[in-house]
C-alpha positions in Angstrom: 117.2 260.1 133.3 120.5 261.5 132.1 124.0 260.6 130.8 126.6 263.3 131.2 130.3 263.2 130.3 133.1 265.6 129.8 135.5 264.5 127.1 134.0 261.0 126.9 131.9 259.9 124.0 128.3 258.7 124.3 127.3 255.9 121.8 123.9 254.2 121.8 123.0 251.6 119.3 119.8 249.5 119.1 118.3 246.8 116.9 121.2 246.7 114.4 121.2 243.0 113.8 120.8 241.4 110.3 117.1 240.7 111.1 115.1 243.5 112.9 113.7 242.6 116.3 110.0 241.6 116.6 108.1 244.0 118.8 106.2 247.2 118.8 109.1 249.4 119.9 111.3 252.2 118.8 114.9 251.5 118.4 116.0 254.3 120.7 113.4 256.2 122.8 114.5 259.2 124.9 111.4 260.2 127.0 112.2 263.2 129.2 115.8 262.2 129.2 119.1 264.1 128.5 122.5 263.3 127.0 125.3 265.9 127.4 129.0 266.2 126.8 131.5 269.0 126.8 134.0 267.8 124.1 132.8 264.3 123.7 130.9 263.1 120.6 127.3 261.8 120.8 126.1 259.1 118.4 122.7 257.4 118.4 121.9 254.6 115.8 118.5 252.9 116.0 116.0 250.9 114.0 112.3 250.4 114.9 110.9 246.9 115.4 108.5 244.8 113.5 105.2 245.3 115.3 101.5 246.0 115.4 101.6 249.4 117.1 102.3 252.9 115.8 105.6 254.9 116.3 108.1 252.2 115.4 110.7 255.0 115.1 114.4 254.4 114.6 115.4 257.3 117.0 112.8 259.1 119.0 113.1 262.1 121.3 110.0 263.2 123.2 108.7 265.1 126.2 111.5 267.7 126.5 114.4 265.3 125.9 117.7 267.1 125.4 120.9 266.3 123.6 123.7 268.9 124.0 127.4 269.4 123.5 129.9 272.2 123.5 132.5 271.1 120.9 131.6 267.5 120.2 129.7 266.2 117.3 126.1 265.0 117.5 125.0 262.3 115.0 121.6 260.6 115.0 120.8 257.8 112.4 117.5 256.1 112.4 115.4 253.7 110.3 111.7 253.3 110.9 110.3 249.9 111.7 108.1 247.6 109.7 104.3 247.9 110.3 103.2 246.7 106.9 101.5 243.5 108.2 99.1 245.5 110.4 99.1 248.9 108.7 100.8 250.9 111.5 101.6 254.6 111.2 104.3 257.1 112.2 107.2 254.7 111.8 109.7 257.7 111.5 113.4 257.4 110.9 114.4 260.2 113.4 111.9 262.2 115.3 112.0 265.1 117.8 108.6 265.8 119.4 107.0 267.7 122.3 109.6 270.2 123.2 112.7 268.1 122.7 115.9 269.8 121.6 119.4 269.3 120.2 122.0 272.0 120.9 125.7 272.6 120.1 127.5 275.7 121.2 131.1 275.5 120.0 133.3 275.4 116.9 133.0 272.3 114.8 130.2 270.9 116.9 128.1 269.6 113.9 124.6 268.2 114.2 123.6 265.6 111.7 120.3 263.7 111.5 119.9 261.0 108.9 116.5 259.2 108.8 114.7 256.7 106.6 111.0 256.2 107.1 109.6 252.7 107.7 106.7 250.9 106.2 103.0 250.8 107.2 99.8 252.7 106.6 101.0 256.3 106.4 103.2 259.0 108.0 106.5 257.3 107.2 108.7 260.4 107.6 112.5 260.2 107.3 113.3 263.1 109.7 110.6 264.8 111.7 110.6 267.9 114.0 107.2 268.7 115.5 105.6 270.8 118.2 106.3 274.1 119.9 109.6 274.3 121.7 111.1 271.5 119.7 114.3 272.8 118.3 117.8 272.3 116.8 120.2 275.1 117.6 123.9 275.5 116.7 126.4 278.4 116.8 129.4 277.2 114.7 128.7 273.6 113.9 126.8 272.9 110.7 123.2 271.5 111.0 122.3 268.8 108.5 119.0 266.9 108.1 118.8 264.2 105.5 115.6 262.3 105.2 114.2 259.6 102.9 110.5 258.8 103.3 109.3 255.3 103.7 106.5 253.5 101.8 102.9 252.9 102.9 99.7 251.2 101.9 97.4 254.3 102.2 97.6 258.0 101.2 99.3 260.6 103.3 102.4 262.2 104.8 105.3 260.2 103.5 107.8 263.1 103.6 111.6 263.1 103.5 112.0 265.9 106.0 109.2 267.6 107.9 109.3 270.6 110.3 105.8 271.2 111.7 103.6 272.6 114.4 106.0 275.3 115.7 109.4 273.5 115.6 112.5 275.6 115.0 115.9 275.2 113.4 118.3 278.0 114.2 121.9 279.0 113.5 123.0 281.6 116.1 126.6 282.1 114.9 128.0 285.1 113.2 130.9 285.6 110.8 132.5 283.1 108.4 132.3 280.2 110.8 128.6 280.5 111.5 126.6 277.2 111.3 125.0 276.5 108.0 121.6 274.7 107.8 121.0 272.1 105.2 117.8 270.1 104.6 117.7 267.3 102.0 114.5 265.3 101.6 113.1 262.6 99.2 109.4 261.8 99.2 108.2 258.2 99.5 105.9 255.9 97.6 102.1 256.0 98.1 99.0 257.3 96.3 99.5 260.9 97.3 101.1 263.5 99.7 104.7 262.5 99.2 106.8 265.7 99.5 110.6 265.8 99.6 110.6 268.6 102.3 107.7 270.2 104.1 107.8 273.2 106.5 104.3 273.7 107.9 102.3 275.7 110.4 102.6 279.0 112.1 105.8 279.2 114.3 107.7 276.6 112.3 110.8 278.5 111.5 114.3 278.1 110.0 116.4 281.1 110.8 120.1 282.1 110.5 122.2 285.2 110.9 125.3 284.4 108.8 125.1 280.6 108.1 123.6 279.8 104.7 120.2 278.0 104.6 119.9 275.4 101.8 116.8 273.2 101.3 116.7 270.5 98.6 113.6 268.4 98.0 112.6 265.7 95.5 109.0 264.7 95.4 108.0 261.1 95.4 106.2 259.1 92.7 102.5 259.0 93.4 99.6 257.0 91.9 97.1 259.9 92.4 99.3 263.0 92.8 100.7 265.6 95.2 104.4 264.7 94.9 105.9 268.2 95.3 109.6 268.7 95.9 109.4 271.4 98.6 106.2 272.6 100.3 106.1 275.7 102.7 102.7 276.1 104.3 102.4 278.9 106.8 106.1 278.6 107.8 108.9 281.1 108.0 112.5 281.1 106.6 114.6 284.2 107.5 118.1 285.5 107.2 118.8 288.3 109.7 122.5 289.1 108.9 123.3 292.6 107.7 126.7 292.3 106.1 128.6 290.4 103.4 128.5 287.2 105.6 124.7 287.3 105.8 123.0 283.9 105.3 121.8 283.2 101.8 118.5 281.3 101.4 118.5 278.7 98.6 115.6 276.3 97.8 115.9 273.7 95.0 112.8 271.6 94.5 112.0 268.9 91.9 108.5 267.4 91.5 107.9 263.7 91.4 106.1 261.6 88.8 102.9 259.8 88.4 99.7 259.5 86.4 97.9 262.1 88.5 98.2 265.9 89.1 100.3 268.2 91.2 104.0 267.4 90.9 105.4 270.9 91.5 108.9 271.8 92.3 108.4 274.4 95.0 105.0 275.4 96.6 104.6 278.4 99.0 101.0 278.7 100.4 99.0 279.9 103.4 101.0 282.9 104.5 104.5 281.5 104.2 107.2 284.1 104.7 110.7 284.1 103.2 112.6 287.2 104.4 116.2 288.5 104.1 118.0 291.7 104.8 121.4 291.1 103.1 121.6 287.5 102.0 120.4 286.6 98.6 117.2 284.5 98.2 117.2 281.9 95.4 114.3 279.6 94.5 114.7 277.1 91.7 111.9 274.7 91.0 111.3 272.1 88.3 108.0 270.4 87.9 107.7 266.7 87.6 105.7 264.5 85.2 101.9 264.0 85.5 98.6 265.0 84.0 98.3 268.7 85.1 99.5 271.4 87.6 103.2 270.5 87.4 104.5 274.1 87.8 108.1 274.7 88.6 107.3 277.2 91.4 104.0 278.3 92.8 103.6 281.2 95.3 100.1 281.6 96.6 99.0 283.8 99.5 102.6 284.1 100.6 105.4 286.7 100.7 109.1 286.7 99.6 110.8 289.9 100.8 114.1 291.6 100.6 114.3 294.4 103.2 117.9 295.6 103.0 119.2 299.0 102.0 122.6 300.3 101.4 125.7 298.5 100.0 124.8 294.9 101.0 121.2 294.0 100.1 119.5 290.7 99.3 118.6 290.0 95.6 115.7 287.7 94.9 115.9 285.2 92.1 113.1 282.8 91.3 113.3 280.3 88.4 110.4 278.0 87.6 110.6 275.3 84.9 107.4 273.5 84.1 107.2 269.8 84.1 105.5 267.6 81.5 101.9 266.3 81.3 98.9 265.9 79.2 97.7 269.5 80.0 99.6 272.8 79.4 102.2 273.4 82.2 103.3 276.8 83.6 106.8 277.6 84.8 106.2 280.2 87.6 102.8 281.0 89.2 102.4 284.0 91.5 98.8 284.2 92.6 96.2 284.8 95.3 97.4 287.8 97.3 101.1 286.9 97.1 103.8 289.5 97.2 107.4 289.5 96.1 108.9 292.8 97.3 112.3 294.6 97.6 113.7 297.9 98.7 117.3 298.0 97.4 117.8 294.5 96.1 117.0 293.3 92.6 114.2 290.8 91.7 114.6 288.4 88.8 111.7 286.1 88.0 112.1 283.5 85.2 109.5 281.0 83.9 109.7 278.3 81.3 106.5 276.7 80.1 106.1 273.3 78.7 104.0 272.7 75.6 102.8 274.7 72.6 99.3 275.5 73.9 98.9 279.2 74.6 97.6 278.4 78.0 101.1 277.0 78.8 102.6 280.2 80.2 106.2 280.9 81.3 104.9 283.2 84.1 101.4 283.6 85.4 100.7 286.6 87.7 97.2 286.7 89.2 96.0 289.0 92.0 99.6 289.3 93.2 102.3 292.0 93.6 105.9 292.2 92.5 107.3 295.6 93.6 110.3 297.7 94.5 110.0 300.6 96.9 113.6 301.8 96.5 116.4 301.3 94.0 115.9 297.6 93.3 115.3 296.5 89.7 112.6 294.1 88.6 113.3 291.7 85.7 110.7 289.2 84.4 
């Protein structure tokens, strides 16, 4: 199925009444379908139903569905449905699955996804990209993902924004007008696993040449723990530009709060890679409030790398501020076969502990590497 126009807009709206429809349905479900314009705008607004089955998504693209434009704007707004009565899962706000894609190719052709997760058992994600060949690509129109997780009755996977299982977000433009990539996520409410933003699994990638990459995550409030602001697990973020316009990479994470443990600002684990040639890399994490393990930034088994040489090189700045808790809290942890390396750019690592106990360290380096192989300076 397809809808194609030239300059004409495409507007689809579903389940927007004062009272949501009763039924186990997504608001808008594109299943192997396509929407395309040249200069026309595309707008989808959907809300999931109230039902007893899973996947009461607000807006759902699956099975190689495609949305594309040349110079029009693309806006998807979705609210997950209500499965609280029967404990349904996967009531996403906006979701792209199984090879689905959104593409814009011209100037000003912005792509905006705004999603709010629903209610149910678990997996109430605000904005979800999942599976190999699932992608969002733009040349000169900014890409924005804004997700707020829903609430659930059991533990698990209430993320604001999730990019998983090989999904890709890419800015292909060059120069001052290159598309920027912005992810903003807020974790939900549940016993545990409520991250603001998560990028997970090999192949999951955010990449840009000259458009800045900015990720902001706020962890949710959990009864048990694991309310991190930003989690990168086996994923890749890369800036490939080589001049003064090169994409900068900025991560700002704030841990949530709760009576349990693990409310970190930013967590990099399982061979996560952050790499830049000429665009600066900035990580700023603030731990939340809990019993223990509320570090500002934790890098474990992962790599942050500046590879540039010459006049325009990427500096790396990492700032970790510990949260509060009953146990001593560390600002910045670099551990377990991690590496922060540079050639010509400078590395600055700052850590602020919380508490007077000697175990509360500003920076903890353990079985890790911070090194410069060229002219780059290192400041701790």
